N, C-alpha and C positions, 0 to 999 in steps of 0.2 A: 572686470568689477575690480573697484579701487583695495578692495579691502578681500581678494579672492588671495588666496593662496598657490603660488606657483608649483608645480609639482613636474619635475622633470622623466620623460619615459626612458628606459634604458634599452625598448627597443629600436635596433639597429636599423629601421625601418625610418624612424623621425630623425636620425641624426644625417640620413643621406642628403645630398642638393641634387641642385640640376631636376630636367624635367621627369627623370625617371623616378626619382621621389614619391611615395603614395602619400597622402595628404591622412595623416591621422584621424579616425572617428570619435565620436563624442560618447564619453561612455558614463555610465550613471555611478555616481559615488556610492560610500558605504551606505550611504543612508537614502539610497535607492534615487534621488533626485538626479536628474539629468544634470551634468557639470555644463559649464559655459566657458568658451575658450578664452583664454589669455590672452596680455598683450600682443606679444610672440605667433607667430605663425605655426610652431611647430609644439607651443605646450597647450597643456589642459589645465583650467584652476577649478577647483572644487571650496564653495562657498563655506562657510565657516561660521554662526551664530555667535551673534556679541553674548559676553556672560551674563549670565542673569536676564537674560530678555528672550529667553523662547517664545515662538507665536503660542503656546499651548497658557503662557503665564498670563493673567489678565491683568491690568492695572488696577492699583487697589484704591478703595472708595476713600472718597478724598472728605472729610468730617466739614461739615457745614458750618457756618457760623449760629451759633442758639443751639445747638444739639449736643448731645452726649451728657455729660455728670454738671458740666459748664451752667448748659440751658436749662437742667432741671434745676440747678440751684438757682437760677437766676426767675423762674418760673414760681418756686415754690417762696422766694421771698415777695415776689411781688404780688401772689394770693396773701402771704402774711400779712402785708400792708395795707392792702385792700382791707382784709376783714378788721385791723386795727382802724380805719375809716370809717366803716360803717359802726364799727362796736362805740368811737368817739362821737359819731353825727347823729346816732339813734336811729340810722336805715339798716333797722334788720326788723324782723316780724317776730311775735310772739302769740300766741293762740290764747282763748279764754281763761283759760285756764293755768297761764305763765309759761309754757313750756317754748323753749326758744332752741329750734330744732338746728339752728348755725352752730351756736354754741355749745350744743350737745355733740354734733358729728365731730367740730374742728378740735373742741379745747377736751371737753371732760369726759368724753370717748378716748381721747388719749392717753387722758390721763388714770383712767382703769385699767386699759388695757394691758401694759404690763402687769398687774397685779391678776388680771384675768389670765395672760399666755405663759407669764415666767414664774411667778410665784405660787398662786394654785394651781398654775397645770391644768386647768378645766377641761375634761372631754365634755363633748355634746352627743347625744343621741336622743333620737326620735324626732329630729330637726324637721323633719317633713312633715308629722303630725300637725305641722301650725298650717293652717290657710293662706296662701299666696295675699289671698284680698276678702276682705268684710272683716266684720268682729268676729271676737273670739275670746273668753274667758279662759287665763290660764290660775288654775287653783295650786299652789307647792306649798310645800311641809316649812316651816318656819324656824331657825336657831343659829346659835354663833356666840349668844349674847349682843352681838353687834349686829346690826342688819345689812351685813357684807351678801349675803346670801339673796337677796333682793336685788341688788346691784351687778353680782354675776350673772344673775340670770337676765337681767336688762343687756349685757353685753354682750353674753352668748344668743340672743335673739336678735340683736342689731349685728354682730359681725357674723352669722352664721348661715342665716338664714338667703335664701335665693333672689327673694325679693324685699331684702335690707328694710324688714319692719321694724317698729320701734316700741317697744314694751311700755306701757302709762302704768305705772305700778300706784294703786289704791295704800297710803299711807298712814298712820295711827296719827293722833290731832298732836300729840308731844314734837311730832317732826316739824311743825309748821308753828312753833312758840320758841324753838330753841335759834339763837342768833345764826347769821352765814348758813346753818344748816336749813333754813328755813328758803331762805331764797336759791340753793343747789337745789333741796329738789324740785322745787316749781320748774328750774329751769330745765332737770332731768324728764320733765313731764312726769312728776307725780302729783298726786291730787287725795283731798279727803276720803278717806275712808268711809263714803256712803252712797249708800241706792241711787240719789240724785244722781251725783258726779259719773257713778259708774255707769248710768242708763244713758247718760247723755254722750259720754267715749263710745260707746259700743252701737249707738245710734249713728256713730261719724262715719262706724266701720273701721272703730279702731281696737287695737289689740292691750287688753286691759290685764294685768297680774294683780292676782289677791292672795294673802297668805291669812287664813282661817283662825288659825293657832295663835295669833298675837303676840303680846307679852307673853303668856300661859307659856308657848313654844319657846320663843328667842331667849326665855329668863327660865326655863327649865333645870335644875340639877343637871353634872353630867353624869350621875348615875339613871339618870332616865334619859339618856342620849339615843335617837332613832325611834322615840315611840311618842306615837301621834297624840296631841291632847286632845281635848274636844273642839271640833270646829265649830263654835257658836251655835245659833240658830238656825243656819241654813239659808242664810241672809244673800249671800253670793248664787244659791240654786233659783231663789228667785228671780234675781235678776236678771238669769242668763236665761229663764222659762220668757219673761216679759219682751225681753228683745230677738229670742229665738236664735241665740245664737250656741255653738259650740261649747263644751265645758272639756278644756283639756288641762288633764292630770299630769304635774310636774314633781318630780323626787329629786331631791338636792341630796348629795352624798359629800361629807368633807368639811361643813360647816362647822357643825357639832365639837371637833376636836379642836378648832381655831384658839378658842376661849376656856375650856374648859372651867366649867365655872362648879366651885367646891362647896360654895358658903354664899348668904349674902344679908347683908349689912341692912336690915330692913328701918332699924331706927335712921341711919344715914339716909337711906333712898328718902324717907319721908320729910326729913328737915331739908334734902334737894330737891324733890318732889317730880323724883321718878319712881317706876314701879318698882324696881329691884335696883341694887346695887351688889355687882356684884364680887366675888371673892376668886379668884384665881391661884394658881402656883406659881404665878410671877409678878401679879396686880394686885393688892397696890403696890407690895414691897417693894419691885426694884424701880419704882416711880413711874417715869415718862417710858422707859424701857420695856414695862411690862405690858403697855400696853401694844404691843408690837404681836401679831397674830403670829402663832404659829403655822408653817408653811405645809400645810397638807394640800394632799392629793384629793380634785374634786371631780366630781363626774353628775351631770344633770342631765336626766334623762326625760323628756317629756313624753307620754303616753298618747293612747290613741283616744279621738276624741269621742265622746257623748255625748251624741245630738240633742237638742230639745224642741226640734221647728217641728217636730209631729206632736208636740199639745198641744190643745186648746189654749186659750186666751186665759180662759178662768182656772187652769192649771196650776197659775205661781199662787193661788192663795189656798190650795190643798195642803194642808200643814202634814198630811202625811206624805204624799207624793215629794215634797221636797225633802220629809226626813228620809226618803228610802236613798233618792237621788244624794245628798249628803253622807249617807251611810255609804252607798257605791263609789263616789269619789275619795272619800279617804280608805275605804279599804284597798283602793286601786293604788295609791300613793301607798300606803304601808306595805303592801304585798311588793311594791318593785323596791322601796327600800332596803329590806330585807333581802330579797336577792343580787340586789348591787352591794349589799355587804359580806355576801358570803362570796361574790367573784372578785372581790378587793384584796388585793398582795397585800397592801400594807396602808397604813393613813396616812405616810407620807410618802409613798413610792407608786 
């Protein structure tokens, strides 16, 4: 072999000449391989491996064009450009309520997700209690001065549910008269808090969310935090009974402290047409900086569903049944709130 190293033998037999000299036999090298004969008749050679090219070493994979980080970046850029083209040309779909699924998934949820994950660090429990398909009514407590709790609940369902379900929230009239907020709420899938819209969504198999406390809950003073207000007249129970969908209680801890409401400027609220004008330790004293919520630690827990499909159709008109079911949902949410508060280590951690 051309690359063989010649190793001379010191044996006297290999030095002899003539017909009486014995031909040396082949031996195995230290590696256990048989060494081949060299160029000389009386010399043996041992094959050496080339440095770094042992037989056990496989060839390194070759990166294909378009793969890796550069390929992923190209795909994201292409997807972004395609998204912009569809928005500019109007080639996207919205439902009868104005819900824009593509805009919600690719833009609005992406804007809310850092607040959900990094700022409020939301823990979600009981997500398995939400069905994978079919209509259901999620009933939650309402707090925090501004309705961030509804948005965080919407992100929790969207990101944590294995079936990638979308939560359609029922919102107050005020949401749909405010500039910009009105359009964004529609795009996110929110609709007016009325029985007709709720029943239409449930008939279509949508997941609907409602916060029966309304402004009484979100605008209550900090001294009454985590004390549920009246749940209206039980209209959400009547809606669930008519559609035969389960009611899922939801308890949210952490929203009460983001804007501790220590006062209410009622005169200013009437002038502006708001149900209340909050006064907090930071707002309006610090100006726009006072509108930044405190970074509290949140927990959202979805309770066990309360079935309604076992009741007859006329049950939706039974005021006593509606009262009992409303009270059952309210008590379950309140009990879970107290339980989560006991388990909480700190408001901020």
